[in-house]
C-alpha positions in Angstrom: 0.7 -15.3 0.5 3.4 -14.0 2.8 3.7 -17.4 4.6 4.3 -18.9 1.1 7.1 -16.5 0.3 10.7 -17.5 0.1 12.0 -14.7 -2.2 12.4 -12.6 1.0 15.4 -14.7 1.9 18.8 -13.4 0.6 19.9 -15.7 -2.3 16.4 -16.9 -3.2 14.7 -15.2 -6.2 11.4 -15.8 -7.7 12.8 -18.6 -9.9 14.1 -20.6 -7.0 10.9 -19.8 -5.1 8.8 -21.5 -7.8 11.2 -24.4 -7.7 10.5 -24.9 -4.0 6.7 -24.7 -4.6 7.0 -27.3 -7.3 8.8 -29.6 -4.9 5.8 -29.3 -2.5 7.5 -26.8 -0.1 4.8 -24.2 -0.2 5.0 -22.7 3.4 7.6 -21.6 5.9 6.6 -24.6 8.0 7.2 -27.0 5.0 10.7 -25.5 4.5 11.7 -25.8 8.1 10.4 -29.4 8.4 12.2 -30.5 5.2 15.3 -32.5 6.3 17.0 -32.0 3.0 16.5 -29.8 -0.1 18.8 -31.1 -2.8 19.4 -27.7 -4.5 20.1 -25.8 -1.2 23.3 -26.5 0.7 22.7 -27.8 4.2 24.5 -24.9 5.9 22.5 -22.4 3.9 19.3 -24.2 4.7 20.1 -24.0 8.5 20.6 -20.2 8.1 17.3 -19.9 6.2 15.5 -22.0 8.9 16.6 -19.6 11.6 15.5 -16.6 9.5 12.1 -18.1 8.9 11.6 -19.0 12.5 12.3 -15.4 13.4 9.9 -14.2 10.7 7.2 -16.5 12.0 7.6 -15.2 15.5 7.6 -11.5 14.4 4.5 -12.2 12.2 2.7 -13.9 15.0 3.4 -11.1 17.4 2.6 -8.6 14.6 5.9 -6.8 14.9 5.2 -4.8 11.7 8.1 -2.4 12.0 10.5 -5.3 12.0 8.8 -7.0 9.1 8.9 -3.8 7.0 12.6 -3.5 7.5 13.6 -7.1 6.5 11.1 -7.6 3.7 11.6 -5.6 0.5 9.0 -3.0 -0.1 8.2 -4.4 -3.6 7.0 -7.6 -1.8 4.8 -5.9 0.8 1.7 -6.6 -1.3 2.0 -10.2 -0.1 0.8 -9.1 3.4 -2.6 -7.9 2.0 -4.4 -11.3 2.4 -3.7 -11.6 6.2 -3.9 -7.8 7.0 -6.8 -6.8 4.7 -9.2 -6.2 7.6 -6.6 -3.9 9.2 -5.7 -2.0 6.0 -5.8 1.7 5.6 -6.2 3.6 2.3 -4.7 7.0 2.1 -4.6 9.8 -0.5 -3.6 13.5 -0.3 -4.4 16.6 -2.2 -2.1 19.6 -2.3 -1.9 23.2 -3.4 0.2 22.1 -6.4 3.6 23.2 -5.0 6.5 21.2 -3.6 6.9 21.5 0.3 10.2 23.4 -0.1 8.5 25.9 -2.4 5.5 26.7 -0.2 3.5 23.6 -0.9 1.1 22.1 1.6 -1.6 19.5 2.0 -5.1 20.7 1.5 -7.0 17.4 2.2 -6.0 14.0 3.5 -8.4 11.2 2.8 -8.3 8.1 5.0 -10.5 5.0 4.5 -10.4 1.8 6.6 -12.7 -0.3 4.4 -15.8 1.0 6.2 -15.5 4.7 7.1 -14.0 7.5 5.1 -12.5 10.5 6.8 -11.4 13.8 5.2 -9.0 16.0 7.1 -9.1 19.5 5.7 -6.5 22.3 6.1 -7.9 25.0 8.3 -10.5 22.7 9.9 -9.1 19.5 11.4 -5.9 18.7 9.5 -3.6 18.4 12.5 -0.9 15.9 13.4 -2.8 14.4 16.3 -5.9 13.8 14.2 -3.8 12.1 11.5 -2.1 9.9 14.2 -5.5 9.0 15.7 -6.9 7.8 12.4 -3.9 5.8 11.3 -2.9 4.1 14.5 -3.7 0.4 14.9 -3.7 -0.3 11.2 -1.6 -3.1 9.8 -1.3 -2.3 6.1 -1.1 1.0 4.1 -2.6 1.1 0.6 -1.8 4.0 -1.7 -1.4 4.8 -5.4 2.1 6.1 -6.0 2.3 6.9 -2.3 5.9 5.7 -2.0 6.9 8.5 -4.3 4.5 11.3 -3.6 1.9 11.1 -0.8 4.0 9.7 2.1 7.2 11.7 1.4 5.1 14.9 1.1 3.1 14.1 4.2 6.3 13.4 6.2 7.8 16.7 5.1 4.7 18.6 6.2 4.3 16.6 9.4 7.6 15.1 10.5 6.1 13.4 13.5 3.9 11.1 11.3 5.4 7.7 10.5 4.1 4.5 8.8 5.9 1.5 10.2 3.6 -0.9 8.5 3.6 -2.8 5.2 2.9 -0.6 2.2 0.9 -1.9 -0.7 1.6 0.7 -3.4 -0.8 0.0 -6.2 1.1 2.0 -8.8 4.0 -0.4 -8.6 1.7 -3.4 -8.5 0.0 -2.2 -11.7 3.3 -2.0 -13.5 4.1 -5.5 -12.3 0.9 -6.6 -14.0 1.7 -4.7 -17.2 -0.9 -2.0 -16.6 0.0 1.6 -17.5 -1.5 4.9 -16.6 -2.7 6.8 -13.6 -5.2 5.8 -10.9 -8.3 6.6 -12.9 -7.0 4.7 -16.0 -6.2 1.6 -13.9 -9.7 1.9 -12.3 -11.4 1.8 -15.7 -9.5 -1.3 -16.6 -11.2 -3.0 -13.7 -14.5 -1.4 -14.4 -14.4 0.7 -11.2 -16.6 3.8 -11.7 -16.8 7.2 -9.9 -19.7 9.5 -9.2 -20.4 11.6 -12.3 -19.5 14.8 -10.4 -15.9 13.8 -10.1 -15.5 11.3 -12.9 -13.6 13.6 -15.1 -11.6 15.6 -12.5 -7.8 15.2 -12.1 -5.0 16.4 -9.9 -4.9 19.8 -11.5 -8.6 20.2 -11.0 -8.1 19.4 -7.3 -5.6 22.3 -7.0 -8.0 24.7 -8.8 -10.9 23.6 -6.6 -8.9 24.6 -3.5 -8.1 28.0 -5.0 -11.7 28.5 -5.9 -12.7 27.7 -2.3 -10.2 30.2 -1.0 -11.7 32.8 -3.3 -15.1 32.2 -1.7 -16.8 29.5 -3.8 -18.1 27.4 -0.9 -19.2 24.4 -3.0 -15.7 24.0 -4.4 -14.5 22.5 -1.1 -17.3 19.9 -1.1 -16.4 18.9 -4.6 -12.7 18.6 -3.7 -13.5 16.3 -0.7 -15.8 14.2 -3.0 -12.9 13.9 -5.5 -10.5 12.9 -2.7 -13.1 10.4 -1.4 -13.2 8.6 -4.8 -9.4 8.6 -4.9 -9.2 7.1 -1.5 -12.1 4.7 -1.3 -11.5 3.1 -4.7 -8.0 2.1 -3.5 -9.5 -0.8 -1.4 -11.5 -2.2 -4.3 -8.5 -1.9 -6.6 -6.3 -3.7 -4.1 -8.9 -6.5 -3.9 -8.8 -6.8 -7.7 -5.1 -6.7 -8.1 -4.0 -9.0 -5.3 -5.2 -12.3 -6.8 -3.6 -11.2 -10.1 -0.3 -10.5 -8.4 -0.5 -13.9 -6.6 -1.3 -15.6 -9.9 1.7 -13.9 -11.6 4.1 -15.5 -9.0 3.2 -18.9 -10.3 2.1 -20.1 -6.9 -1.4 -21.2 -8.0 0.1 -23.4 -10.7 
């Protein structure tokens, strides 16, 4: 979808983008090869041609940090189709407090589409382990991670950075007219969870950590299982939402 996108250019909105598609200009190559587009001034088209040529080069070379800077975050979902195999799902659990009030991460869940890893405070939750698990990936998938998970993680571990496209499913859900939290959105797509964690929520995750600290060993296992559901289900949810987002642009029509 990203190679069919023109709304990333200054001055082109979704309405004008659809007009280009209807004219048969559906890819960056089509746009550059077109000698004349009657509703775009020639000097503006030349400027767009140069911008698209640069984007094509950066995309081919997978200069993800550059692409993240020049393409609005709300459009990062359009990368999913080409970077799906290099996607990384991430979800964190905390002790319930803000970082500036003594808050810290208890569990970080990371899933690459095949393997799930849980990094737990006091065991293996260290910056070098986080970096090792996230390096080499091309697309980050979270649910409300733009607002909560990533800012929280960066405050706790300032050396961690994510210079890759970020597909935040909470914003994508709103774009599709879907309301509610992660588990509510999951149910709308008939995505289920193990019965042991099906009815747990963020508050329960905080309490499970406290119970483990108090000596209840099985509480940590349940917390990790809860985080695993939060993390692993992100991939399936992205797969379900992406075609709907694409359809909503009007491209298929």
